[in-house]
N, C-alpha and C positions, 0 to 999 in steps of 0.2 A: 504494500500500500504506500502510495506516495503522498507526502504532505507538503512538500515544497515545490515551488514552480507554479507560474500562472497557467490557467487553462480556461478555455471558453466552452469546453465540452461538458454537458450535463451528465453524461455517462461516467466521466472521470470523477466528478464531484459526488455523484451518487455512491460510487465505490468506497468513498471515505466516511460515509455516515455510519457510525457504529451502532446507534440505537434505531430501532425500527420506527418509522414515522407513518402514521395512518393516512396522512394526506399525500403520500407519495406512492403511486402505483406504477408498476412496470410490467412489460410483456416482451418476451424474446421470441424471435422467429428465425428460421434458417431456410435458405433457398439455394437452388442450383447445387444440389448435393453437398450442402454445407459450406460452399465457397463464399456465400453471401450471408452475413449475419445482420439482423435488424433488432434494435432495442428501442422500445417506445416507453418514455417516462411521462406520466401524468402528474403534474404538480397542482394539487387541488385546493389548498387553503393557505392561510397566512403562516401557520406553523411550518408547513412544508417549504414555503418560500424562504423562511429563516434557516431551516436545516440545510437546504440545498444551495442557497445563495443565488437562486434563479427565480424570475417572476412566474406567477401562476400561468400555466398553459401546458402545451404538449411539445415534447422534445423527442425527435426521431433521429436515431443514429444508424447509418447504413455503412457496414464495413465490407470491403472487398478482400477476400482471402487469396485471390490470385490475379493481381493486376496485369500480368503479362498475357493472360488469356482473353482474347478479344470477345469470345462468346460470353464470358463472365462479365466483362465490361458492358456489353450490350444489355445484359440482364440487370445490371446495376442501374443503367440509364432508364430502363423500362420501369423498374421499381421506384426510382426517384420520381418519374413522371406520375405514377399512380399515387404516390404520397402527396405530391404537389396538387394533384387534382382533388384529392380528399380535403386538403387544407384550404384551397382556393374556393371550392364549391362552385356556385353558379356565376361567379364574377366573369365579366366579359371584357372590361376595359382594364388592362394590366400595364403597370409601369415597372420596368426592370431597372434596378439601380446597381451599377457596377462600382462598388466601393474600392478604394485603394489607389496605389500609385503604379501606373503601368510601366514606369521606368525602374522600378525595384521589383525584380522578379518574384520574390516570395509574397509580395503584396499586390501582385498584378492579376490575381484570379478574377476579380470582378470586371475590370476593363477588358480582359481577354475574352471573357464570356459574352459580354455585350457585343464585341466585335463580330461574333458568329451568329447573332440572332437574326431572324427574318422579321424585320419591322413592318407592320401593316397599317399603322395609324394614318399615315399620310396617303397611302394607297386607297384605303377605305374612304377617307375624306374626299379624295379626288375622283372617286367612282371607278377606279381602275380595277379593283378586285372587290368581291363580296365575301367577306370572311366573318365568322361569328366572333373571333377574338381580335380585339383592337389592342395591338401591342406596340408600345413605345419604350424607349430606353435611353439612359444617360449614364455617363461616367463622370461624376463631378470633380474628380481629382481629390487631393488632400490639402489640408490647410497650408502645408509647406509650399505648395504650388500656387494656390489661389489666395491665401490670406483670409479665406472665409471658411467657417465650419460647414461641412457638407450638410448638416442638419438644417441650416438656414436656407441653403440653396434648394434643398428638396421640399421644404415646407412651402416655398413660393411656387415651385413647379406643381405640387399637388393642389394648391389652391386654384391654379389656372386650369389644369387638365382634369382634375377631379376623378382620379382612377378608382375603380372598384377595389383593387388590391395592388399592393406594392410587393415586389420580390426584391429583397436586398441581399446582394451577394458579396461576401467578404472573406478574406483569408483569416484563419484563426490560429490560436496557439494551443498546443497540447502538452500533457505531462508525460505521455508514453510515446517513445520514439517510434514505435511500431504503428502508431496512428497517423503519422505524417503522410500527407498525400494519399491516404488510404481510407479515410473516414469522411463521410458526409453527414453534417448535422442540419436538420431542419427544425424550425420552431415557429410557433405562431405568436410569439411575444415581442418580435422585433430584435434590434441589435444596437449595441453601443460601439461604434467603430473604434478600433484601437485598444479596447479594454483589456484584451489578452496580453498586450505588451505594455500596459500601464499608461496609455495615451487616451484617456477617456474624453470623448467628445459628446455632442448633443445626441441623446438617444433617438433612434429612428424606430418609432413604434406608433400604435394607434393614438397614444396620448399626444404625440407631437404632430403627426400627419393627418389625424382624424380619418383614417381609412385602415382597412385590414393590412397588416404587414407580416409577410412570411420571410424569415431570414434563412439563407442557405449559406453554409460555410464549410470550408475544408481546412484542417490544420496544416500549415506549411512551415511553422517554426516551433522550436522548443527551447526552453530556458536552460541555462547552465545548471541552475539549481536542480531542475527536474532530471537532467542527464546524470548528474553525480549521485543523487539519491535513488536513481533507478539502477545504479550499478552496485553500490554498497548495501549491506544488509541492514544498516541503521541509518536514521535520518542524520544528515550532516548540516550543521549551521555554518553558512558562509557569510562573509562580510557583505554589507549592503551594496558595495560597489558592483557586486555581481548581479544585482537585480535587473540591470539594463542590458545584460548579455544574453542574446538569443542566437541560435544557430539554425541552419537549414541544410538539407542534403545537397551533395554536390551536383546531382542531376535535377535540381529544382526546375530548370528551364523546361526540360522535357515533361516533367510531372505536372507542372502547372498548366501547360498547354493541353496535355491529355485530359486532365480533370475539368478544365474549362470547356472542352468539347462535350464531356459527359453532361454537364449542367445545361449548356446551350442546346444540346440535342433533346434533353428532357423537356425543356421549355418549348422548343420548336415543334414538338409533337402535339402541342395544343392547336397548332395551325393546320394540321393535316385533315 
C-alpha cells in the first residue's frame, strides 16, 4: 500500500482506506479474457467524500493488460465508448475540452485528442451534414501560455455555446508505475487541472460551467515519492524539495499519441 505521492486516481485512493465506508460502493468487471479490467466506484455521501478525498459521483477505471495487442486496444476503445454513452445519456450538443500543454508531451493528451476529433458543429450549422451529435472542441492551453486560467476561458465558451455536456480530457498523475499510460479514468464530477502535480486551478465541473461535465484522464507521470515507496517495503519520508519531482516513461511520445487515439476514437463513435 502506498501512502506517499500524489494521485488523481480514485482506485488508488480507495486502496488506502483501511476502514470500510458504507457510502463507498465498488464493482469489478473483466473483459477480453481478463486482459481488460474495469473498476467502478460509487461515492454516495459526505462521509464517503471525506474518506476518499473525491467528490460525490461515479469513478470508472479501465485498465489494459496488454497494450501491444491491437485487438485488446480496440476492445478498450469500445468499452470506453459504452461508458461515455452511459454517463452522457441523451445529450446531443457536446463540447470537448483538451486540457494541457501540447508542447510538453506528458501533458499533451488533451490537445492531441482534440486534434483527431471529427467536429460537426459548424457543418450542422451550415447545413452540410445532418448528424444527431453536435460536436465542438477546444484546446485552451495552460496558464503559462495564455496568462489566463482555463476555467475562465471555458466558462465564457459554455455561456455562449450552451452545451448539453462537456468532456474534459487531461493527463493525470498516478502512484503505481504500472498504471502509467495504461489506465483510463472517467468520472462525472469534473476535474481540477493540474491537481495531481500540485498546480490547482479553477475547477471544471457543473458548479463552474453549469452543465454536465465528464472528465477523462490517463496517468502519464508519477512522483519520486511514489516510485521510492513502491520499491521499498516501508514508507520513506523524503524532504519537501522532492514534492515537485515527477517522472514519465521514456516512450511517452508514442504512448500519449496511442492513448489519445483511443479516446478520440471512442468519442468519434458517437458520430457514426
